[in-house]
SEFIPA-889801 format. One record per atom (N, C-alpha, C, O, CB): x, y, z; atom name. Coordinates in steps of 0.02 Angstrom, whole numbers. Glycine has a CB too. Example, Ala and Ser with C-alpha at 12.3 -4.5 7.8 and 13.67 -1.06 7.14 Angstrom:
<atoms>
+--------+--------+--------+------+
!     px !     py !     pz ! miro !
+--------+--------+--------+------+
!    660 !   -284 !    390 !    N !
!    615 !   -225 !    390 !   CA !
!    660 !   -165 !    390 !    C !
!    712 !   -166 !    423 !    O !
!    565 !   -224 !    452 !   CB !
!    642 !   -112 !    354 !    N !
!    684 !    -53 !    357 !   CA !
!    645 !      2 !    394 !    C !
!    670 !     57 !    402 !    O !
!    704 !    -30 !    286 !   CB !
+--------+--------+--------+------+
</atoms>
This chain:
<atoms>
+--------+--------+--------+------+
!     px !     py !     pz ! miro !
+--------+--------+--------+------+
!   -317 !   -220 !   2487 !    N !
!   -281 !   -186 !   2434 !   CA !
!   -244 !   -238 !   2393 !    C !
!   -213 !   -284 !   2420 !    O !
!   -233 !   -133 !   2463 !   CB !
!   -247 !   -231 !   2327 !    N !
!   -213 !   -277 !   2282 !   CA !
!   -138 !   -265 !   2281 !    C !
!   -115 !   -209 !   2294 !    O !
!   -242 !   -272 !   2211 !   CB !
!   -101 !   -317 !   2266 !    N !
!    -29 !   -311 !   2263 !   CA !
!     -8 !   -274 !   2198 !    C !
!    -48 !   -265 !   2152 !    O !
!      5 !   -381 !   2266 !   CB !
!     54 !   -253 !   2197 !    N !
!     81 !   -219 !   2138 !   CA !
!     75 !   -263 !   2077 !    C !
!     56 !   -240 !   2023 !    O !
!    154 !   -199 !   2150 !   CB !
!     92 !   -326 !   2085 !    N !
!     90 !   -373 !   2029 !   CA !
!     19 !   -383 !   2003 !    C !
!      9 !   -387 !   1942 !    O !
!    119 !   -441 !   2049 !   CB !
!    -30 !   -388 !   2048 !    N !
!   -100 !   -395 !   2027 !   CA !
!   -123 !   -332 !   1990 !    C !
!   -156 !   -336 !   1938 !    O !
!   -145 !   -408 !   2088 !   CB !
!   -105 !   -274 !   2017 !    N !
!   -124 !   -211 !   1984 !   CA !
!    -90 !   -203 !   1917 !    C !
!   -120 !   -175 !   1871 !    O !
!   -106 !   -152 !   2029 !   CB !
!    -29 !   -228 !   1910 !    N !
!      6 !   -224 !   1846 !   CA !
!    -33 !   -264 !   1793 !    C !
!    -40 !   -241 !   1736 !    O !
!     78 !   -251 !   1853 !   CB !
!    -57 !   -323 !   1811 !    N !
!    -97 !   -363 !   1765 !   CA !
!   -163 !   -328 !   1747 !    C !
!   -182 !   -326 !   1688 !    O !
!   -112 !   -431 !   1795 !   CB !
!   -196 !   -300 !   1796 !    N !
!   -259 !   -265 !   1784 !   CA !
!   -248 !   -205 !   1738 !    C !
!   -286 !   -194 !   1691 !    O !
!   -290 !   -242 !   1851 !   CB !
!   -196 !   -165 !   1752 !    N !
!   -181 !   -106 !   1712 !   CA !
!   -164 !   -127 !   1640 !    C !
!   -188 !    -96 !   1592 !    O !
!   -122 !    -67 !   1742 !   CB !
!   -124 !   -179 !   1633 !    N !
!   -105 !   -203 !   1567 !   CA !
!   -166 !   -224 !   1526 !    C !
!   -173 !   -204 !   1468 !    O !
!    -56 !   -262 !   1573 !   CB !
!   -210 !   -263 !   1555 !    N !
!   -270 !   -287 !   1521 !   CA !
!   -317 !   -229 !   1504 !    C !
!   -344 !   -226 !   1449 !    O !
!   -306 !   -338 !   1563 !   CB !
!   -326 !   -184 !   1551 !    N !
!   -371 !   -127 !   1540 !   CA !
!   -345 !    -81 !   1485 !    C !
!   -383 !    -59 !   1442 !    O !
!   -381 !    -88 !   1605 !   CB !
!   -281 !    -67 !   1487 !    N !
!   -250 !    -23 !   1437 !   CA !
!   -255 !    -54 !   1368 !    C !
!   -271 !    -20 !   1319 !    O !
!   -176 !     -8 !   1456 !   CB !
!   -241 !   -120 !   1363 !    N !
!   -246 !   -156 !   1299 !   CA !
!   -317 !   -152 !   1273 !    C !
!   -328 !   -141 !   1213 !    O !
!   -224 !   -229 !   1307 !   CB !
!   -366 !   -162 !   1316 !    N !
!   -436 !   -160 !   1295 !   CA !
!   -455 !    -91 !   1269 !    C !
!   -491 !    -85 !   1219 !    O !
!   -482 !   -180 !   1354 !   CB !
!   -432 !    -39 !   1303 !    N !
!   -446 !     29 !   1280 !   CA !
!   -412 !     44 !   1213 !    C !
!   -442 !     77 !   1170 !    O !
!   -421 !     80 !   1332 !   CB !
!   -351 !     19 !   1204 !    N !
!   -317 !     28 !   1139 !   CA !
!   -353 !    -10 !   1084 !    C !
!   -362 !     16 !   1029 !    O !
!   -244 !      4 !   1144 !   CB !
!   -374 !    -72 !   1099 !    N !
!   -409 !   -112 !   1049 !   CA !
!   -474 !    -79 !   1027 !    C !
!   -491 !    -79 !    967 !    O !
!   -424 !   -182 !   1076 !   CB !
!   -509 !    -50 !   1074 !    N !
!   -572 !    -16 !   1058 !   CA !
!   -560 !     43 !   1011 !    C !
!   -597 !     52 !    963 !    O !
!   -607 !      9 !   1123 !   CB !
!   -508 !     81 !   1023 !    N !
!   -492 !    139 !    981 !   CA !
!   -466 !    117 !    913 !    C !
!   -482 !    148 !    862 !    O !
!   -441 !    183 !   1016 !   CB !
!   -426 !     65 !    911 !    N !
!   -401 !     39 !    848 !   CA !
!   -458 !     15 !    804 !    C !
!   -459 !     27 !    744 !    O !
!   -349 !    -18 !    859 !   CB !
!   -506 !    -18 !    835 !    N !
!   -564 !    -43 !    798 !   CA !
!   -603 !     14 !    766 !    C !
!   -631 !      6 !    712 !    O !
!   -610 !    -84 !    844 !   CB !
!   -605 !     72 !    799 !    N !
!   -640 !    130 !    772 !   CA !
!   -609 !    155 !    707 !    C !
!   -642 !    188 !    667 !    O !
!   -640 !    186 !    823 !   CB !
!   -545 !    141 !    696 !    N !
!   -511 !    161 !    634 !   CA !
!   -495 !    101 !    590 !    C !
!   -452 !    104 !    547 !    O !
!   -447 !    201 !    650 !   CB !
!   -531 !     45 !    602 !    N !
!   -525 !    -16 !    562 !   CA !
!   -454 !    -46 !    564 !    C !
!   -428 !    -68 !    513 !    O !
!   -545 !     -2 !    491 !   CB !
!   -424 !    -45 !    623 !    N !
!   -358 !    -75 !    633 !   CA !
!   -360 !   -120 !    694 !    C !
!   -406 !   -116 !    735 !    O !
!   -304 !    -21 !    641 !   CB !
!   -310 !   -161 !    700 !    N !
!   -296 !   -195 !    763 !   CA !
!   -236 !   -158 !    794 !    C !
!   -202 !   -120 !    760 !    O !
!   -281 !   -273 !    753 !   CB !
!   -224 !   -170 !    857 !    N !
!   -166 !   -139 !    890 !   CA !
!   -102 !   -162 !    855 !    C !
!    -56 !   -122 !    845 !    O !
!   -164 !   -156 !    966 !   CB !
!    -98 !   -226 !    837 !    N !
!    -39 !   -253 !    803 !   CA !
!    -28 !   -219 !    735 !    C !
!     28 !   -203 !    717 !    O !
!    -46 !   -329 !    794 !   CB !
!    -82 !   -208 !    698 !    N !
!    -77 !   -174 !    634 !   CA !
!    -53 !   -102 !    642 !    C !
!    -12 !    -77 !    604 !    O !
!   -144 !   -175 !    597 !   CB !
!    -79 !    -68 !    693 !    N !
!    -58 !      0 !    708 !   CA !
!     16 !      2 !    723 !    C !
!     52 !     46 !    698 !    O !
!    -98 !     29 !    767 !   CB !
!     40 !    -45 !    763 !    N !
!    110 !    -48 !    780 !   CA !
!    153 !    -61 !    718 !    C !
!    207 !    -32 !    711 !    O !
!    123 !   -101 !    834 !   CB !
!    130 !   -105 !    674 !    N !
!    167 !   -118 !    612 !   CA !
!    170 !    -55 !    568 !    C !
!    223 !    -40 !    540 !    O !
!    134 !   -175 !    572 !   CB !
!    115 !    -19 !    562 !    N !
!    116 !     43 !    523 !   CA !
!    167 !     92 !    552 !    C !
!    204 !    124 !    515 !    O !
!     45 !     76 !    522 !   CB !
!    169 !     97 !    618 !    N !
!    217 !    142 !    651 !   CA !
!    289 !    121 !    636 !    C !
!    331 !    163 !    621 !    O !
!    205 !    144 !    727 !   CB !
!    302 !     56 !    639 !    N !
!    369 !     32 !    626 !   CA !
!    390 !     43 !    554 !    C !
!    447 !     62 !    540 !    O !
!    374 !    -43 !    643 !   CB !
!    344 !     32 !    507 !    N !
!    360 !     44 !    437 !   CA !
!    379 !    117 !    425 !    C !
!    427 !    131 !    390 !    O !
!    299 !     25 !    392 !   CB !
!    341 !    162 !    455 !    N !
!    356 !    234 !    448 !   CA !
!    424 !    250 !    479 !    C !
!    459 !    294 !    454 !    O !
!    301 !    277 !    482 !   CB !
!    442 !    215 !    532 !    N !
!    506 !    227 !    565 !   CA !
!    565 !    196 !    528 !    C !
!    623 !    202 !    549 !    O !
!    504 !    199 !    636 !   CB !
!    551 !    162 !    472 !    N !
!    606 !    136 !    431 !   CA !
!    617 !     61 !    435 !    C !
!    662 !     35 !    403 !    O !
!    667 !    170 !    449 !   CB !
!    577 !     27 !    475 !    N !
!    581 !    -47 !    479 !   CA !
!    536 !    -73 !    423 !    C !
!    479 !    -94 !    435 !    O !
!    558 !    -75 !    550 !   CB !
!    561 !    -71 !    362 !    N !
!    518 !    -80 !    304 !   CA !
!    526 !   -147 !    267 !    C !
!    499 !   -155 !    212 !    O !
!    530 !    -25 !    257 !   CB !
!    562 !   -194 !    295 !    N !
!    567 !   -261 !    265 !   CA !
!    542 !   -311 !    316 !    C !
!    539 !   -297 !    376 !    O !
!    640 !   -277 !    243 !   CB !
!    524 !   -371 !    292 !    N !
!    501 !   -422 !    338 !   CA !
!    554 !   -440 !    390 !    C !
!    539 !   -451 !    448 !    O !
!    481 !   -485 !    300 !   CB !
!    616 !   -441 !    368 !    N !
!    670 !   -458 !    414 !   CA !
!    675 !   -406 !    470 !    C !
!    680 !   -424 !    529 !    O !
!    737 !   -463 !    377 !   CB !
!    675 !   -342 !    452 !    N !
!    679 !   -289 !    503 !   CA !
!    618 !   -289 !    548 !    C !
!    624 !   -280 !    609 !    O !
!    686 !   -220 !    469 !   CB !
!    559 !   -300 !    519 !    N !
!    498 !   -302 !    559 !   CA !
!    498 !   -362 !    606 !    C !
!    478 !   -356 !    664 !    O !
!    436 !   -303 !    514 !   CB !
!    520 !   -419 !    581 !    N !
!    521 !   -480 !    623 !   CA !
!    569 !   -470 !    682 !    C !
!    553 !   -489 !    738 !    O !
!    543 !   -541 !    581 !   CB !
!    627 !   -441 !    669 !    N !
!    676 !   -429 !    722 !   CA !
!    649 !   -380 !    774 !    C !
!    660 !   -389 !    834 !    O !
!    741 !   -401 !    693 !   CB !
!    613 !   -330 !    752 !    N !
!    588 !   -278 !    798 !   CA !
!    526 !   -300 !    836 !    C !
!    515 !   -276 !    892 !    O !
!    573 !   -216 !    760 !   CB !
!    486 !   -344 !    808 !    N !
!    424 !   -364 !    841 !   CA !
!    428 !   -431 !    876 !    C !
!    384 !   -449 !    915 !    O !
!    368 !   -366 !    790 !   CB !
!    481 !   -468 !    863 !    N !
!    489 !   -537 !    889 !   CA !
!    433 !   -583 !    865 !    C !
!    416 !   -631 !    899 !    O !
!    491 !   -535 !    965 !   CB !
!    404 !   -568 !    808 !    N !
!    353 !   -611 !    779 !   CA !
!    385 !   -661 !    732 !    C !
!    437 !   -647 !    701 !    O !
!    300 !   -569 !    741 !   CB !
!    355 !   -720 !    727 !    N !
!    381 !   -767 !    678 !   CA !
!    358 !   -744 !    608 !    C !
!    311 !   -705 !    602 !    O !
!    355 !   -840 !    693 !   CB !
!    392 !   -767 !    557 !    N !
!    381 !   -744 !    489 !   CA !
!    310 !   -756 !    466 !    C !
!    281 !   -714 !    431 !    O !
!    430 !   -778 !    441 !   CB !
!    280 !   -813 !    483 !    N !
!    212 !   -828 !    460 !   CA !
!    161 !   -779 !    490 !    C !
!    116 !   -756 !    455 !    O !
!    193 !   -900 !    477 !   CB !
!    168 !   -764 !    554 !    N !
!    123 !   -717 !    587 !   CA !
!    131 !   -648 !    556 !    C !
!     82 !   -614 !    541 !    O !
!    135 !   -714 !    663 !   CB !
!    193 !   -627 !    548 !    N !
!    207 !   -562 !    518 !   CA !
!    179 !   -558 !    447 !    C !
!    150 !   -507 !    428 !    O !
!    282 !   -548 !    518 !   CB !
!    188 !   -610 !    408 !    N !
!    162 !   -612 !    339 !   CA !
!     87 !   -604 !    338 !    C !
!     60 !   -567 !    296 !    O !
!    182 !   -678 !    305 !   CB !
!     51 !   -638 !    383 !    N !
!    -22 !   -631 !    387 !   CA !
!    -42 !   -559 !    403 !    C !
!    -88 !   -532 !    373 !    O !
!    -51 !   -679 !    440 !   CB !
!     -6 !   -528 !    452 !    N !
!    -24 !   -460 !    470 !   CA !
!    -10 !   -411 !    412 !    C !
!    -50 !   -366 !    400 !    O !
!     16 !   -438 !    532 !   CB !
!     46 !   -421 !    378 !    N !
!     61 !   -378 !    320 !   CA !
!     11 !   -389 !    264 !    C !
!     -8 !   -342 !    229 !    O !
!    132 !   -392 !    294 !   CB !
!    -11 !   -451 !    255 !    N !
!    -62 !   -466 !    204 !   CA !
!   -128 !   -432 !    220 !    C !
!   -161 !   -406 !    175 !    O !
!    -73 !   -542 !    199 !   CB !
!   -146 !   -430 !    284 !    N !
!   -208 !   -395 !    304 !   CA !
!   -202 !   -320 !    291 !    C !
!   -250 !   -289 !    267 !    O !
!   -223 !   -407 !    379 !   CB !
!   -144 !   -292 !    305 !    N !
!   -134 !   -220 !    291 !   CA !
!   -137 !   -208 !    216 !    C !
!   -163 !   -156 !    194 !    O !
!    -66 !   -196 !    319 !   CB !
!   -110 !   -254 !    177 !    N !
!   -113 !   -248 !    104 !   CA !
!   -185 !   -254 !     80 !    C !
!   -206 !   -216 !     36 !    O !
!    -68 !   -301 !     71 !   CB !
!   -222 !   -302 !    108 !    N !
!   -292 !   -312 !     89 !   CA !
!   -335 !   -250 !    106 !    C !
!   -383 !   -234 !     71 !    O !
!   -321 !   -374 !    123 !   CB !
!   -316 !   -216 !    160 !    N !
!   -352 !   -155 !    179 !   CA !
!   -327 !    -95 !    139 !    C !
!   -352 !    -39 !    147 !    O !
!   -342 !   -141 !    254 !   CB !
!   -279 !   -107 !     95 !    N !
!   -251 !    -55 !     51 !   CA !
!   -219 !      2 !     91 !    C !
!   -231 !     61 !     77 !    O !
!   -304 !    -28 !      5 !   CB !
!   -180 !    -17 !    142 !    N !
!   -147 !     32 !    185 !   CA !
!    -72 !     36 !    173 !    C !
!    -39 !     84 !    194 !    O !
!   -160 !     16 !    257 !   CB !
!    -45 !    -14 !    138 !    N !
!     28 !    -15 !    126 !   CA !
!     41 !    -29 !     52 !    C !
!     -1 !    -55 !     16 !    O !
!     62 !    -68 !    170 !   CB !
!    102 !    -11 !     32 !    N !
!    127 !    -28 !    -34 !   CA !
!    184 !    -78 !    -24 !    C !
!    224 !    -71 !     22 !    O !
!    150 !     35 !    -74 !   CB !
!    187 !   -127 !    -68 !    N !
!    240 !   -178 !    -65 !   CA !
!    280 !   -173 !   -129 !    C !
!    252 !   -173 !   -184 !    O !
!    209 !   -251 !    -55 !   CB !
!    345 !   -169 !   -121 !    N !
!    390 !   -162 !   -179 !   CA !
!    445 !   -215 !   -173 !    C !
!    477 !   -221 !   -121 !    O !
!    420 !    -91 !   -183 !   CB !
!    456 !   -251 !   -226 !    N !
!    508 !   -302 !   -227 !   CA !
!    576 !   -267 !   -231 !    C !
!    587 !   -222 !   -271 !    O !
!    499 !   -352 !   -287 !   CB !
!    621 !   -289 !   -187 !    N !
!    688 !   -260 !   -185 !   CA !
!    734 !   -304 !   -227 !    C !
!    738 !   -365 !   -217 !    O !
!    714 !   -255 !   -112 !   CB !
!    768 !   -274 !   -274 !    N !
!    817 !   -311 !   -313 !   CA !
!    882 !   -312 !   -273 !    C !
!    907 !   -260 !   -252 !    O !
!    828 !   -278 !   -384 !   CB !
!    909 !   -372 !   -263 !    N !
!    970 !   -379 !   -223 !   CA !
!   1024 !   -413 !   -264 !    C !
!   1009 !   -447 !   -313 !    O !
!    957 !   -417 !   -158 !   CB !
!   1085 !   -404 !   -243 !    N !
!   1142 !   -437 !   -274 !   CA !
!   1146 !   -510 !   -253 !    C !
!   1175 !   -552 !   -287 !    O !
!   1207 !   -401 !   -256 !   CB !
!   1116 !   -525 !   -195 !    N !
!   1120 !   -592 !   -167 !   CA !
!   1083 !   -642 !   -211 !    C !
!   1025 !   -632 !   -228 !    O !
!   1092 !   -594 !    -96 !   CB !
!   1118 !   -694 !   -230 !    N !
!   1086 !   -747 !   -270 !   CA !
!   1066 !   -806 !   -225 !    C !
!   1039 !   -855 !   -249 !    O !
!   1133 !   -770 !   -326 !   CB !
!   1081 !   -800 !   -161 !    N !
!   1067 !   -853 !   -113 !   CA !
!    993 !   -854 !    -95 !    C !
!    965 !   -907 !    -79 !    O !
!   1110 !   -846 !    -50 !   CB !
!    961 !   -797 !    -96 !    N !
!    892 !   -792 !    -75 !   CA !
!    846 !   -836 !   -117 !    C !
!    852 !   -838 !   -179 !    O !
!    868 !   -719 !    -79 !   CB !
!    802 !   -871 !    -85 !    N !
!    755 !   -912 !   -121 !   CA !
!    697 !   -869 !   -147 !    C !
!    667 !   -884 !   -198 !    O !
!    728 !   -969 !    -76 !   CB !
!    681 !   -817 !   -111 !    N !
!    628 !   -771 !   -131 !   CA !
!    655 !   -700 !   -128 !    C !
!    696 !   -684 !    -85 !    O !
!    565 !   -779 !    -86 !   CB !
!    632 !   -657 !   -173 !    N !
!    655 !   -588 !   -170 !   CA !
!    626 !   -553 !   -108 !    C !
!    571 !   -568 !    -86 !    O !
!    635 !   -549 !   -234 !   CB !
!    664 !   -508 !    -81 !    N !
!    641 !   -470 !    -23 !   CA !
!    592 !   -416 !    -45 !    C !
!    592 !   -395 !   -103 !    O !
!    701 !   -438 !     15 !   CB !
!    550 !   -394 !      2 !    N !
!    502 !   -341 !    -13 !   CA !
!    513 !   -284 !     35 !    C !
!    533 !   -293 !     93 !    O !
!    430 !   -367 !     -8 !   CB !
!    499 !   -225 !     10 !    N !
!    501 !   -165 !     51 !   CA !
!    430 !   -139 !     57 !    C !
!    392 !   -138 !      9 !    O !
!    549 !   -110 !     20 !   CB !
!    412 !   -117 !    117 !    N !
!    345 !    -94 !    130 !   CA !
!    346 !    -19 !    145 !    C !
!    392 !      6 !    177 !    O !
!    313 !   -134 !    187 !   CB !
!    293 !     15 !    123 !    N !
!    284 !     85 !    140 !   CA !
!    209 !     98 !    147 !    C !
!    168 !     59 !    123 !    O !
!    317 !    133 !     86 !   CB !
!    193 !    153 !    178 !    N !
!    122 !    171 !    186 !   CA !
!     99 !    210 !    125 !    C !
!    136 !    252 !     99 !    O !
!    110 !    211 !    251 !   CB !
!     38 !    196 !    104 !    N !
!      8 !    239 !     53 !   CA !
!    -32 !    293 !     89 !    C !
!    -29 !    298 !    151 !    O !
!    -38 !    198 !      4 !   CB !
!    -68 !    334 !     53 !    N !
!   -105 !    389 !     84 !   CA !
!   -156 !    364 !    135 !    C !
!   -163 !    392 !    189 !    O !
!   -141 !    431 !     31 !   CB !
!   -192 !    311 !    117 !    N !
!   -242 !    283 !    163 !   CA !
!   -208 !    256 !    226 !    C !
!   -235 !    263 !    281 !    O !
!   -283 !    228 !    129 !   CB !
!   -151 !    224 !    218 !    N !
!   -114 !    198 !    275 !   CA !
!    -90 !    253 !    321 !    C !
!    -95 !    248 !    382 !    O !
!    -55 !    157 !    252 !   CB !
!    -65 !    307 !    291 !    N !
!    -42 !    364 !    331 !   CA !
!   -100 !    397 !    368 !    C !
!    -94 !    418 !    425 !    O !
!     -6 !    416 !    287 !   CB !
!   -158 !    401 !    334 !    N !
!   -217 !    430 !    366 !   CA !
!   -240 !    387 !    424 !    C !
!   -258 !    413 !    477 !    O !
!   -275 !    437 !    314 !   CB !
!   -240 !    321 !    415 !    N !
!   -259 !    276 !    470 !   CA !
!   -211 !    281 !    528 !    C !
!   -231 !    282 !    586 !    O !
!   -263 !    203 !    445 !   CB !
!   -147 !    284 !    512 !    N !
!    -96 !    291 !    565 !   CA !
!   -106 !    356 !    603 !    C !
!   -104 !    357 !    664 !    O !
!    -25 !    288 !    534 !   CB !
!   -117 !    410 !    566 !    N !
!   -127 !    476 !    598 !   CA !
!   -189 !    475 !    644 !    C !
!   -187 !    502 !    699 !    O !
!   -135 !    530 !    545 !   CB !
!   -243 !    445 !    621 !    N !
!   -305 !    441 !    661 !   CA !
!   -293 !    401 !    725 !    C !
!   -314 !    421 !    779 !    O !
!   -362 !    409 !    621 !   CB !
!   -258 !    344 !    718 !    N !
!   -246 !    302 !    776 !   CA !
!   -197 !    336 !    824 !    C !
!   -206 !    332 !    885 !    O !
!   -218 !    234 !    755 !   CB !
!   -147 !    369 !    798 !    N !
!   -100 !    406 !    841 !   CA !
!   -138 !    460 !    880 !    C !
!   -124 !    471 !    939 !    O !
!    -43 !    439 !    799 !   CB !
!   -186 !    493 !    847 !    N !
!   -225 !    544 !    881 !   CA !
!   -269 !    513 !    936 !    C !
!   -273 !    540 !    991 !    O !
!   -270 !    582 !    830 !   CB !
!   -299 !    456 !    921 !    N !
!   -340 !    422 !    972 !   CA !
!   -296 !    399 !   1031 !    C !
!   -318 !    401 !   1088 !    O !
!   -376 !    361 !    941 !   CB !
!   -235 !    377 !   1016 !    N !
!   -188 !    357 !   1068 !   CA !
!   -172 !    417 !   1113 !    C !
!   -171 !    410 !   1174 !    O !
!   -123 !    329 !   1036 !   CB !
!   -158 !    474 !   1083 !    N !
!   -143 !    534 !   1122 !   CA !
!   -203 !    556 !   1164 !    C !
!   -195 !    574 !   1222 !    O !
!   -121 !    592 !   1076 !   CB !
!   -262 !    554 !   1135 !    N !
!   -323 !    573 !   1171 !   CA !
!   -335 !    526 !   1231 !    C !
!   -353 !    549 !   1285 !    O !
!   -384 !    572 !   1125 !   CB !
!   -324 !    462 !   1221 !    N !
!   -331 !    413 !   1275 !   CA !
!   -283 !    430 !   1332 !    C !
!   -304 !    431 !   1390 !    O !
!   -319 !    342 !   1250 !   CB !
!   -220 !    441 !   1315 !    N !
!   -171 !    456 !   1367 !   CA !
!   -186 !    522 !   1402 !    C !
!   -174 !    529 !   1462 !    O !
!   -102 !    458 !   1337 !   CB !
!   -212 !    570 !   1366 !    N !
!   -232 !    633 !   1398 !   CA !
!   -289 !    621 !   1447 !    C !
!   -289 !    649 !   1502 !    O !
!   -253 !    685 !   1346 !   CB !
!   -337 !    579 !   1428 !    N !
!   -392 !    563 !   1473 !   CA !
!   -367 !    528 !   1536 !    C !
!   -389 !    544 !   1591 !    O !
!   -444 !    519 !   1437 !   CB !
!   -322 !    481 !   1527 !    N !
!   -297 !    443 !   1584 !   CA !
!   -257 !    486 !   1632 !    C !
!   -265 !    481 !   1693 !    O !
!   -254 !    384 !   1559 !   CB !
!   -215 !    529 !   1604 !    N !
!   -167 !    565 !   1646 !   CA !
!   -183 !    639 !   1656 !    C !
!   -140 !    677 !   1678 !    O !
!    -99 !    560 !   1616 !   CB !
!   -244 !    659 !   1640 !    N !
!   -261 !    731 !   1643 !   CA !
!   -254 !    761 !   1714 !    C !
!   -242 !    821 !   1720 !    O !
!   -331 !    741 !   1619 !   CB !
!   -262 !    721 !   1765 !    N !
!   -258 !    748 !   1833 !   CA !
!   -192 !    732 !   1868 !    C !
!   -185 !    741 !   1929 !    O !
!   -316 !    721 !   1875 !   CB !
!   -144 !    707 !   1831 !    N !
!    -79 !    691 !   1859 !   CA !
!    -33 !    752 !   1857 !    C !
!    -34 !    791 !   1810 !    O !
!    -47 !    633 !   1820 !   CB !
!      6 !    759 !   1909 !    N !
!     56 !    813 !   1910 !   CA !
!    116 !    792 !   1868 !    C !
!    124 !    733 !   1852 !    O !
!     78 !    830 !   1983 !   CB !
!    157 !    840 !   1850 !    N !
!    218 !    824 !   1812 !   CA !
!    263 !    777 !   1853 !    C !
!    295 !    732 !   1825 !    O !
!    257 !    889 !   1795 !   CB !
!    264 !    788 !   1918 !    N !
!    305 !    745 !   1962 !   CA !
!    280 !    672 !   1961 !    C !
!    320 !    626 !   1957 !    O !
!    305 !    772 !   2034 !   CB !
!    214 !    663 !   1964 !    N !
!    186 !    596 !   1961 !   CA !
!    200 !    563 !   1893 !    C !
!    218 !    504 !   1890 !    O !
!    111 !    598 !   1975 !   CB !
!    192 !    602 !   1841 !    N !
!    205 !    577 !   1774 !   CA !
!    278 !    556 !   1766 !    C !
!    293 !    503 !   1738 !    O !
!    187 !    630 !   1722 !   CB !
!    324 !    596 !   1790 !    N !
!    396 !    580 !   1787 !   CA !
!    413 !    518 !   1828 !    C !
!    453 !    476 !   1807 !    O !
!    438 !    639 !   1811 !   CB !
!    383 !    512 !   1887 !    N !
!    395 !    454 !   1929 !   CA !
!    371 !    390 !   1894 !    C !
!    406 !    339 !   1894 !    O !
!    360 !    462 !   1998 !   CB !
!    311 !    393 !   1865 !    N !
!    286 !    335 !   1828 !   CA !
!    332 !    317 !   1770 !    C !
!    345 !    259 !   1758 !    O !
!    215 !    348 !   1803 !   CB !
!    355 !    368 !   1734 !    N !
!    400 !    357 !   1678 !   CA !
!    464 !    322 !   1700 !    C !
!    487 !    275 !   1667 !    O !
!    417 !    424 !   1644 !   CB !
!    492 !    344 !   1755 !    N !
!    554 !    314 !   1781 !   CA !
!    542 !    241 !   1800 !    C !
!    581 !    197 !   1783 !    O !
!    579 !    353 !   1842 !   CB !
!    487 !    229 !   1836 !    N !
!    473 !    161 !   1859 !   CA !
!    457 !    114 !   1800 !    C !
!    479 !     56 !   1800 !    O !
!    415 !    161 !   1908 !   CB !
!    420 !    138 !   1751 !    N !
!    403 !     96 !   1694 !   CA !
!    465 !     83 !   1651 !    C !
!    473 !     27 !   1626 !    O !
!    349 !    130 !   1651 !   CB !
!    509 !    132 !   1644 !    N !
!    571 !    121 !   1607 !   CA !
!    614 !     69 !   1642 !    C !
!    644 !     26 !   1610 !    O !
!    610 !    187 !   1600 !   CB !
!    615 !     72 !   1707 !    N !
!    653 !     24 !   1747 !   CA !
!    624 !    -46 !   1739 !    C !
!    661 !    -95 !   1731 !    O !
!    654 !     44 !   1822 !   CB !
!    558 !    -50 !   1741 !    N !
!    524 !   -115 !   1732 !   CA !
!    536 !   -142 !   1661 !    C !
!    551 !   -201 !   1653 !    O !
!    447 !   -107 !   1745 !   CB !
!    529 !   -100 !   1611 !    N !
!    540 !   -121 !   1541 !   CA !
!    611 !   -146 !   1530 !    C !
!    622 !   -196 !   1497 !    O !
!    524 !    -63 !   1493 !   CB !
!    659 !   -110 !   1559 !    N !
!    729 !   -131 !   1553 !   CA !
!    740 !   -199 !   1584 !    C !
!    773 !   -242 !   1555 !    O !
!    776 !    -79 !   1586 !   CB !
!    711 !   -209 !   1642 !    N !
!    720 !   -274 !   1677 !   CA !
!    686 !   -331 !   1638 !    C !
!    713 !   -385 !   1632 !    O !
!    690 !   -270 !   1748 !   CB !
!    627 !   -317 !   1611 !    N !
!    592 !   -368 !   1571 !   CA !
!    632 !   -386 !   1509 !    C !
!    633 !   -445 !   1489 !    O !
!    522 !   -344 !   1552 !   CB !
!    663 !   -338 !   1478 !    N !
!    704 !   -352 !   1418 !   CA !
!    765 !   -392 !   1437 !    C !
!    787 !   -434 !   1398 !    O !
!    726 !   -286 !   1384 !   CB !
!    793 !   -380 !   1495 !    N !
!    852 !   -418 !   1518 !   CA !
!    833 !   -491 !   1530 !    C !
!    873 !   -536 !   1516 !    O !
!    881 !   -387 !   1581 !   CB !
!    774 !   -503 !   1557 !    N !
!    752 !   -571 !   1572 !   CA !
!    736 !   -608 !   1508 !    C !
!    750 !   -668 !   1501 !    O !
!    690 !   -570 !   1618 !   CB !
!    707 !   -573 !   1461 !    N !
!    688 !   -603 !   1397 !   CA !
!    748 !   -628 !   1362 !    C !
!    743 !   -655 !   1307 !    O !
!    649 !   -554 !   1353 !   CB !
+--------+--------+--------+------+
</atoms>
């Protein structure tokens, strides 16, 4: 029998692979899907997105550029009072195609989770939720 730590790695890799497969079906990457979700949640500037994703600015810029090239987001220059900025800030929002892609991927995400957990009891689901929350909290503390 594999250890908890070994199974955690296996589960993580398998789940990521399943998500990537579904994202590819809607012409997204998992990272792009997550960015679309964050933009909808109000993290609509590079600074807010960088803080929330822990991505460096160049990586984030490339991902936003890909979303723009796919015509999934709108970029709007924000006029600010600050004269210190070397470049004007931009605000991002989803256009209709972006919202449609997000909705499709969210649906695929829900379908995947239903497939995975369809035979789980509410008690098992709650126990997993508690343990994963505990693990996530500890990982954030270490980070």
